[in-house]
N, C-alpha and C positions, 0 to 999 in steps of 0.2 A: 504494500500500500504506500501511498505518498506520505512522506513525513515532513513535518515543519522544520525549517532550518532555525539555527540558534545564533545569536550574536557571539562574537569571538573575543576571548582574551588569549593572546599567544603566550602561554606559560609552559615552555617545553621542558619536561623532565622525563627520565626513563620510566617505562612501564614496569611495575613490579606486581605480578599477579599472585596474591596470597589468598589463603582460605579465609572466609569471612565468618568469624565467630559472632554472635549477635551484638547489636548496637545498644550498649548501655552508655555510650559515649556521646550522647546528644544533650544539648541544653537548649530547650525551647520554651516559649511562652505558650501554654496550652491548658485550658480548663474545660473538661468535658465530664458532665455528670450524666450517668445513664441509669435508667430504671430497668429492672429485670423482673420477670415473672417466673417464680420457681414452680415446683411441682408439688401441689398438695394432693391431688388425685391424678391417676394415670389412665390413659385410654388411647384408642386408635381413632379418636374423634377428629372433627374437622379442625384443620390448622388455620389460624387467623394470622395472615401475613400483612403487615403494613409497611410499605416501602417508603415511609416518610422519614423525617430526620431522627425519630426515635422509635424504630420498629419494636413491637412487643409481640412475642409469640407464646401462646398458651395452648396446651392440650390437656383436656380434663375428662374424667369419667368417674362414675361411682365405684370406689374401690371394693365395695361389697360384692360387685359383680365378678371380681377377680378372685377373692379369697372368701371362704366361709369361716364362721367362728370355729367350727370343728377342725378346720385345717390347722389351727394353732394349738389344739388340745393335745398334750403329750402325756397327761395323767391317765391312770387306769386303776381299777379296783381288782387286785389279784384274787380276792375271794369270789368275785363274780366272773372270773376269767377261766377259760379252759387252758390247762397246762399241757404242752406238748414237749416231751423229753425225747430228743433225738439221740439215737444210740448206734452210730456207725452205719449199719445196713438196714436199720428199722427204727421204729419209734414207739413210744408208749403214750397213750392219752385215754382218759376215762370218759370223755364226752362222746355222746352218740352222733354229734355233728362232725366228728373227725373219723374218716375212713383211712385205714392203714393197710397198704398192700406192699409188703416188702419195704423198699426205701421210697415209695411214693405215698405221700400223705395228702389226702384230699379233704378240704373243708367245704361242707355243703350247707351251712346255715350261718346267718349273721351272728355277730358277737365279738368278744375279745379273746384272742388266742396268744398265749405267751409261749414262745419257742426258745429252747436252750439246748446246748449240746452240739453234736456233729453228725452230719450225713456225708458219708464218703463218696457216694455216687447215687444221688436221689434228687427229689424235687418236692416242693410244696405247691399244691394246686388249690386255687379257690374257685369253686364252681357252685355258687349258691343262687338264690332267686334273684331275678333282675331288680327287685326292689330293695335288696339287702345292702346294709352297710357293715363292713367287716374291718376289724382292726387286728393287724399282726404286730406283736411286740417282739422285737429281736433282742434276746437277752444273752449275749455272748454266744451267738450261733456261728457255726461254720458249715456251709452247705456247698458241695461240689456236685456238678452234673457233667458227666463226660459228653453227653450228646444232646442236652436240652437246657432249659432254663431252670436254675435252682428255685426260682419263684415264678409261677405262671398264674396270672389272673385270667381265668377262662370266662367267668361270668359273675357279675355282682352289680349293684348300683354304683358303689364306690368302695375302694379299699384304702385303708390308712396303714402305712408301714411305719412303725415307731421304733427308733433305736433307744433302748432303755439307757438311763443315765449312767455314765461311766463305763459303758460296755464297748467292746470292739467286735464287730460282726463281719464275717467274710463270706462272700458269694463268688463262685467261679464256675466257668465252663471249661471243658477239656479240649476244645478245639474243633468241635463239630456240632451242628444242629440238624437233627434228624426229625422228620415229621412224625408227630404222634396223633394229629387230627388235621382238619382242613386249614388250620391257621399256620402261617409261616413264622414259627417261633425263631427269633434271631437275636435274642438279648438275654443277659443274665437275669434281669427282671423284665418280664414281658407281660403286658397287660392289654386286654381287649377293652378295658373299661377305664374310667377316671381313677387315678391313684394320687395319693398324697403321701409324701415322706416327711417325717419330722422326728423330733427327739433331741436328746443331748448326748447321745452316743455317737460312735463312728461306724461307718459302713465302707468296707473295702470291696470293690467290684473288679474282677478280672475277666476279660472276654477276648481271648486271643484271635477269634475269627469273626466276631459279630459286634453288635452294639452293647452299650452298657446297660442303660435303663430306658425302656420304651413303653409309652402309652399310646394306644391307637385312638384314644380320646384326649383327655387333658392330663398333663403331668404337672403336679403342684408340689413345691418343696417350701416348707416354712422354717425349718431349723435342722440342725444336725451337721455332722462332719462327714465328707465324702471323698474317698480316694478311688478314682476310676481310671483303669488302664484298659483300653479296648482297641480293636482293629478298625472299627467303624465309628459311628457317632456315639458320643458318650451319653448325653441326655437328649431324648427324643420325645416330642409330643406331636401327635397328628393335628389336633386342634390348637394346642398352645403349650408352651412351657412357661409357668408362672412361679417365680421364686421370690419369697419375702425375705429370707435370710438363710444363712448357712455358710459353711467353710468348705470350699471345693478345690481339690487338686485333680486335674484332668490331663491325661495323655491319651490322645485319640488319633486313629489312623484316618479319620475323616473330620467332621465338625465336632467341636466341643459341645455346643448346645445347638440343637437343630429342631425347628418347627416347620412342618409343611403338610398341607392338606390339598391334594390335587383336585378334590371334588368341591371345595368351597373356598373361593378367593378371599373371603372375609376371615377365615380361620388360618391357622398356621402362623401365629404370632408369638413373640417372646416378650415377657414382661418381667422386669427385675426391679424389686424395691430396694434391696440391700444385699449384703453378703460379701464374702471374700473369695476371689476366683484366681487360681493359677491354672492357666489353660495352655497346653502345648498341643496344637492341632495340626495335622498334615493338611487338613482342609481349612474351612473358616473357623475362627474362634467361636463366634456366635452368628447364627444364620436363621433368618425367618423368611418364609414365602410370603408373609404379609408384613406387619410392622414390628419394629423393635422399640421398646420404651424402657429406659433405665432411669431410676430415680436417684440411686446412690449406690455405694459399694466400692470395693477396692479390686481392681482388675489388672492382672498381669497376663497378657495374651501374646503368644508367639504362634503365628500361622504360616504354614507352608515353609517352615524352616527359617523364617525371618527375612528381613530385607536383603541379607547377603545372598539369599537364594533366588532373588529376582533375576530375570534374564537381563544380561548386560548389553549395552549398545556399543558399537564401534564406529569410528569415523575416519574417512580417508581424506578429509578436506579441512578440518579445523584443529588439528593437533589434539590437545587434551581437552578442548572445549566440549562440554557435555550437553549443550542446549539442543533445541528442537531442530527444525529444518524447513519451516514453512516460508520464510521470506525469500530465500535464494533458490528458486527453482522448484520448490515443493516436491512432489513425487516424481520418481523416475517413470518413464513410459511403462516399465514392467510392474508398476504399482508400489515399488519400494520407496521409502522416504529418501529425499535428496541427501547425498553425502554418506550413506550407509552401505556397508559391504553387502553383496547378495548373500553371502554365507550366513548372515543373521537369520535368514529364512530358509536355511538348509539348502541354498542354491536353487530353489524352485519357488518362484514367487506365486505360482498357481496354488500352492498349498498354504499361503499366508493366512487365509481365513478358515482353514480347516481346524476346528476346535473340538472335534468329536471326542477326543480323549483328554481334553483339558479338565482341570479340577479348579474349582474356586478356592482361593487361598487368601481370603481377606480377614482382617481382624474382626470387625463387626459389620454384618451385612443385612440389609432389609430390602425386600422388593417394593414395599410402599414406604411410608414415613418412618424415619429413624430419629427418635427424640432422646436426648440425654440432658437431664436436668441437674445432675450432680454426680459426684464420685471421683475416684482417683484412678486414672487409666495409664498403664504402661503397655504400649502396643508395639510389637516388632513383627511386621507383616511382609510377606513376599509380594503381595498385591496391595490394593487400597487398605488403609487402616480402618477408616470409617466410611461406609458406602451405602448409598440408597439408589434404587432405580427410579425414585421420585425425589423426595425432599429429605434433607438432613437438617435437624434443628438442634443447636447446642445452646442450652440455657445456663450452663454452669459446669463445674468440674475442673479437674486438673488433668492435663494430658502430656505424656512424654511419648513421642511417636518417632519410630524409624520405619519408613515404608519403602518398599521396592517400586511402588507406583505412587498414586496420589495419597496424601495423608487424609484429607477429607474430600469425598467426591459425592455429588448429587447430580443425577441426570437432569433434574429440574432445578430446584432452588436449595442452595446451601445458606442457612441463616445462623449467625453466631450473635447472641445477645450478651453473653457473659462467659467467664471461664478463663483459666490460665493454660495456654497451649504452647508447648515447646516441641517443634518439629525439627529433629536433628538430621533427618535424612528423608528425601522424597524425590519423586520424579517431578510432580507438581504439588504445591502445598495445599492450596484451597481451590477446588474446581467445581463448577456447576454451570448450567445454562445461565442461572442468575446467582450471584454471590452477594449476600447482604450481611454486612458487619455493623452492628450498632453498639458493641461493647466487648469487653474482654481484653486480655493481655496476650498477644499472639507473637511468637518468635518462630521463624521458619527458615529452613534451608531447602532449596529446590534445585535439582539438577537441570530442570527446564524452567517453566514459568512459576513465579511465586503465587500469584492469584491469576486464575484463568477462567474467563467466562466464554463458553463455547456452545454452539448449537448442536443438536443431535444428542446421541447417547455414547457413552464410553463402552465400547465392546468388551473391554476387559472387565467391566462390571458384571457381565453375563458369563464370560468364559473363564475368568481368572487369569492370573499372571499378566504377561504383556501381550497376550494373544490378540487383543483388540487395539493395541497402541501403534504408534509410529506410522500414521497414515491409514490405520484401520479403526481408529477410535473416534473421539469427538470431532465433529467437523468444525470448520472455521467460518460458518455462516454468521451474518451480522445481527442476529436476533438476541444475542446475549447481553448481560448487563452486570456491572459491579457497582454497588452502592455502599459507601463507607460513611457512616454518620457518627461513629464514636469508637472508643476503644483505642488501644495502642497496638500497632502492627509494625513489626520489624522484619523485613524481607531480605534474605540473601539469596539471589537467584542467579543461576548460570545460564538461563535463558532470559526471557523478558521478566522484568520485575512485576509489572501488572499488565496483563494481556486481556483487553476487553474486545472480544469479537462482537462489537456492538457499541455499547456506551459505558462510560465511567463517570460517576458523580460522587464527589467527596464533599460532604457537608459538615463534618466534624471529626474528632479524634486526632490522633497523631500517627502518621504513616511515614515510615522510613524505608527506602529501597536502596539496597547495595547490589549493583550488578557488575558484570565483567566488562572489559573493553575489547575482548576478543570475540570474533564471530558475529553472527547475524542476530544481534540482540538489541533491546531498547529498554530504558528505564520505564517508559510508558509506551504502550502499543494499543491503539484503538482504531476501529473502523469508522465510526460515525462521529462521536464527540467525546471529549473529556473535560468536565467542568469541575471547578472547585469554588465553593461558596462559604466554607468554614473549615476549621481544623488546620492542622499543620502538616505540610508535606515536605519531606527532604529526600531528594533522589540523586543518585550518582550512577554512572554507567558509561556505555559506549556512545560514541558520536555518530557512527555511520548511519544508523537507522533511527536517529533520535526524533522524538516528538515531545512537544510540551502541551500544556492545557490549551484547548481550543477556545475556552471561554472561562471567565472568572468574575467573582464579585469581590475578590480581595486581590492584593498585589501578588504578582508572580515574577520571579527573576529566573531566567533560563539562559545559561551560558555555556559556550564551548571554551573549556579551559586548557586545551592542549592535552598533553599526556602527563598525567599526575600519578605519582606513586601512591601505593597504599599508605595509610596512616598519615596522610597530609591533611592538616587541619583546614577546615573551611569556616570562615567567620564572617557574619553579616552584621554590620552596624548601621544605625540610622545617622541622619545629619547632625545629631547632637552627640554622637559618639557612643550611644547606648547599644549594647549588644542585643541583637534580635534573635540570632540563631548561631550556635556553634555546633560543628559536627566533624567527626574524624572517621572517614570511611575505611573499612578494613580491606577493601580491594582497590586496585588502581582504577582511575576514572578519567574520562575526557569530557564529561558533561555534568553540570550541576543544575538542578531544578529546585527552587525554593518557593514556598508559599506559606503564608501565615496571616491570621487576622491582624497581626502587628505590622504587616507589610502593606503600605498604602499605595494604591495606584497613582502614578504620576510623581511620587516622591523619589528622591535620589538617595541611594544607599551605597555604602562602600563594602565590597566583597574582597576578602583577603584569602588567597589560596596559597598556603605555605608562606613564602616571604614576599609574594607579589600581590599588589592591591590595585583595584580600579573602581571607578564610580559608575553606577548604572541606574537607570530609571526603571522603576517597577511598572510592568504592563498591567 
């Protein structure tokens, strides 16, 4: 696209390209107060998005629709319970509601059943009336099944599995699941009905060829400690997975937490109120075919082996520059992105979109809205860290993210109203058709664009990894938008700092962009317009494709400053000698763009870069 030229100061110094650790080296005049709506109740309800100067986003639902009072009940009266003593290859129980056939124990009526002891190769089956509610209390039990599920809920209205206080309970499968009826049992706990797990004990689940815990209806967890190691998904709910609290250690060959209902688009959601989660997943950390909503909790998620396992890019035209390739030539005729070796696609560009064997390897993924209202997140993902096929809404929380693709990606709108976000590694930091930032403290490093508004969808959001990227992902149509009305944003980008394939509007906050001087990059890159009417903007980067704001309600100073080395101080003073802005970029730069409410159009300012100064009039 055509870029606007900048006035020139000839200050020639050697280019020194250094890594950019983030900017706490700014001194600016900035006052931005933001209001934030937290999560009192959670839901998949309608999102209210206001793209004005102080957007607020809220999602609400009656929490009683998610959890029942009994889901939280962990007590039981032993005198009114049936006691099942497991004894190796059989069991003992005096209740007529318990049928024992060798090492298969079948419960046929509602009630409370306390299990203790060991089954070497057996299973517990619940097969009661469809209206029955049944509670299993695990009191230091060890159950192993060589060829099926240690616990199988065949029929009931709802089953509650409670880990007795202070106990450790172990369930395992031997490496095979053989059919015993018409149901395809494929988990250590397998339920055809709604199940709730709770208690203050520990449950250890080992599933070498299948899932960990599966409900073909709703899976609810309200308390307890869980250690799950499985070959497939760890926690699965067909209608939903709803967790109020708990302590989870998960190692899974597929997704850590997975909800999907192919028959009902409104079902298949994940709702997390609180808890502690350590998830190492070969697939997605958390995945929902509908929405994901998280209120609070502590999450440590590694997906797909982490960012180090992302497909790497190579370049034959830009040396070590790691940016994109849209400005100079775009795609090659064979469909590959400009400047990249054919062997990235295995030497056959016709297979570039063949994703039949690809696996989704994201941190947290939703097909519809993904909402996070609080919590502490450490995410190391081979693909996107936080992803939605529609909208992502961040209302709070702290984030430490290393991503092999986008840190935050929304096919439609990415909204950030609050939170502390530190992105140490990403291909692109914040990406969506529309990116709306009204608050928060955001620090990001991106191998390509820092903030990117692009039309279309990210194919990698469907296929995982980089299968949809580099010419096969989000298109560069001009219907995207970026709106920044508050917050603090510090961008270190090796592509464009802010890339709006459409429009950019800054009305508040403090935005700092540190970009490289090498390659086809720009501090600002937009198709239609870039306006600033409030807030502070400090940008440095390359000269070759430079753009400045197309319109402003406050003063803008945009200069070509020659070749400046990293760590060269930039200082702007007014006619009275008062310092307006000071900044020390961590990368070399050739362009400086400054704007602030304290910069007045038509007024003269002195800008000092290193040891050289000049006077300029703000536009």
